[in-house]
C-alpha positions in Angstrom: 0.1 35.8 -13.4 -1.9 37.8 -10.8 -1.1 37.7 -7.1 -2.5 34.6 -5.5 -4.2 34.9 -2.1 -3.2 32.8 0.9 -6.7 31.2 1.1 -9.8 30.7 -0.9 -13.3 29.6 0.0 -14.6 26.4 -1.5 -17.4 28.0 -3.4 -15.1 30.4 -5.4 -13.6 27.7 -7.6 -16.5 25.1 -7.6 -17.4 24.1 -11.2 -20.2 22.2 -12.9 -20.3 20.7 -16.4 -23.0 18.8 -18.3 -22.4 16.4 -21.2 -24.9 14.6 -23.4 -23.6 11.1 -24.1 -23.5 9.7 -27.7 -23.5 6.4 -29.4 -19.7 6.6 -30.2 -18.9 6.7 -26.5 -20.3 3.2 -25.7 -18.5 0.1 -24.7 -19.2 -3.6 -25.7 -22.1 -3.7 -23.2 -23.8 -0.8 -24.9 -23.3 1.6 -22.0 -21.0 4.7 -21.9 -17.4 3.7 -21.6 -15.9 4.4 -18.1 -12.9 6.0 -19.8 -15.1 8.7 -21.3 -16.4 9.5 -17.8 -12.9 9.5 -16.4 -11.6 11.9 -19.1 -14.4 14.4 -18.3 -13.7 14.0 -14.6 -10.0 14.8 -15.1 -10.9 17.8 -17.2 -13.3 19.3 -14.7 -11.0 18.6 -11.7 -8.1 20.2 -13.7 -10.0 23.4 -14.2 -11.0 23.5 -10.5 -7.4 22.9 -9.4 -6.0 25.6 -11.8 -8.6 28.1 -10.6 -7.9 27.5 -7.0 -4.2 27.5 -7.3 -4.1 30.5 -9.6 -2.2 28.8 -12.3 -1.1 25.5 -13.9 -1.8 22.3 -11.9 -1.0 18.8 -13.0 -2.8 15.5 -12.1 -0.6 13.6 -9.6 -3.0 10.7 -9.1 -6.6 9.5 -9.3 -6.9 8.4 -5.7 -10.3 6.8 -6.1 -13.0 6.4 -8.8 -16.2 4.6 -7.8 -18.8 3.7 -10.4 -22.2 3.1 -8.9 -24.6 2.6 -11.9 -24.0 2.5 -15.7 -24.4 5.7 -17.8 -26.6 5.1 -20.8 -26.5 6.6 -24.3 -28.6 9.7 -24.2 -28.1 10.4 -20.6 -27.2 14.0 -19.6 -24.2 13.6 -17.3 -23.5 16.3 -14.8 -20.0 16.8 -13.2 -19.6 18.9 -10.1 -16.1 19.5 -8.8 -14.6 21.3 -5.9 -11.4 21.5 -3.8 -11.8 19.3 -0.7 -8.3 19.7 0.8 -5.1 21.5 0.3 -1.5 20.9 1.4 1.6 23.0 0.6 1.5 22.5 -3.2 -1.1 19.7 -3.6 -4.9 19.7 -3.6 -7.6 17.0 -3.5 -10.4 17.7 -5.9 -13.6 15.8 -5.5 -16.0 15.3 -8.5 -19.6 14.0 -8.1 -21.2 12.6 -11.2 -25.0 12.4 -11.7 -27.1 11.7 -14.7 -30.7 12.1 -16.0 -32.4 11.4 -19.3 -32.3 13.9 -22.1 -35.9 13.3 -23.2 -37.7 13.2 -19.9 -38.0 14.9 -16.5 -36.9 12.9 -13.6 -34.6 12.9 -10.6 -30.8 12.9 -11.1 -29.1 9.6 -10.3 -25.8 9.5 -8.6 -23.6 7.4 -11.0 -20.1 7.9 -9.8 -17.6 9.7 -7.5 -14.0 10.5 -8.0 -11.1 12.0 -5.9 -8.0 13.3 -7.7 -4.8 14.8 -6.4 -3.3 17.8 -8.2 0.0 19.6 -7.8 0.4 23.2 -8.7 3.5 24.0 -10.7 5.4 27.1 -11.8 6.7 28.0 -15.2 9.7 25.6 -14.7 7.4 22.7 -13.7 8.4 22.9 -10.1 5.8 22.6 -7.3 4.5 25.9 -5.9 2.4 26.9 -2.9 -1.4 27.0 -3.2 -4.0 28.9 -1.3 -5.5 27.0 1.6 -9.1 26.0 1.1 -11.6 27.4 3.5 -14.7 25.2 4.0 -17.9 27.1 4.2 -20.6 24.5 5.0 -21.0 21.3 7.0 -20.8 19.4 3.8 -17.5 21.2 2.9 -16.2 20.3 6.4 -17.2 16.7 6.0 -15.4 16.5 2.6 -12.3 18.0 4.2 -12.3 15.4 7.0 -12.7 12.6 4.6 -10.0 14.0 2.3 -7.6 14.0 5.3 -8.4 10.3 5.9 -7.7 9.4 2.3 -4.4 11.3 2.5 -3.4 9.4 5.6 -4.2 6.1 3.9 -2.2 7.1 0.9 0.8 7.9 3.0 0.5 4.7 5.1 0.1 2.6 1.9 3.2 4.2 0.4 5.2 3.6 3.6 4.1 0.0 3.8 5.0 -0.7 0.1 8.5 1.0 0.6 9.1 -1.1 3.7 8.0 -4.3 2.0 10.4 -3.6 -1.0 13.3 -2.9 1.4 12.7 -6.1 3.3 12.6 -8.0 0.1 15.9 -6.4 -1.0 17.5 -7.4 2.3 16.3 -11.0 2.1 17.6 -11.2 -1.5 21.0 -9.8 -0.5 21.2 -12.3 2.4 20.2 -15.2 0.2 22.8 -14.2 -2.5 25.5 -13.9 0.3 24.7 -17.4 1.6 24.9 -18.9 -1.8 28.4 -17.4 -2.4 29.8 -18.8 0.8 30.2 -22.5 2.0 27.3 -23.3 4.2 27.6 -24.9 7.7 26.2 -28.2 6.2 28.8 -28.2 3.5 31.6 -27.7 6.0 30.4 -30.5 8.3 30.2 -32.8 5.3 33.7 -32.0 4.4 34.9 -32.6 7.9 33.2 -36.0 8.0 34.7 -36.9 4.7 38.2 -36.0 5.8 37.7 -37.8 9.1 36.5 -40.9 7.3 39.6 -41.0 5.1 41.8 -40.6 8.2 40.0 -43.5 9.9 40.4 -45.8 7.0 44.1 -45.1 6.9 44.5 -45.7 10.6 42.7 -49.1 10.4 45.2 -50.3 7.8 48.1 -49.5 10.1 46.5 -51.5 13.0 45.9 -54.4 10.7 49.4 -54.5 9.5 50.7 -54.2 13.0 48.5 -57.1 14.1 49.7 -59.3 11.4 53.4 -58.5 12.2 52.9 -59.2 15.9 51.7 -62.6 15.2 
């Protein structure tokens, strides 16, 4: 593997791919299945991530995939991918999907957008450092800012889920502990029961004593 630089401009690894949709890619509604689009998105994003990192990169998550309008059979679908943000070993790759008709001239329609997180790995499958992305245009800088927002939301969501599960575990443990020990209500009931038996015994003695005194 060649030496990897410490940084790379956004434009160096930007990639575009066009795909003509076919009849065998449709769903029950007669439009192109979303899974077909997602597969092509992952492929394009994977190439972008590998090129930017200078080696293998694996999909860690599809952070967001938004479908705006259906893709029809015969549409020419265009996928444009670029690195929006980089961490130590991870990258966010954004893919914009547009479409136009194969048999007519017209404006491209924005049909979907996707944001995926990739992690660069070495020969042993361990994370490795990636070059830092260098935005070149106002659009690149906007993408970088929004990628940072998405990352902060991912981290906050993960922390909230972990905290919720830990709280649930503590509540379950406390509930199981209470169930294994006599409760305050049970102890009070037993005390009342014992006291009642003592009271009934004492009443008999008084009665006997009264009869004897007469």
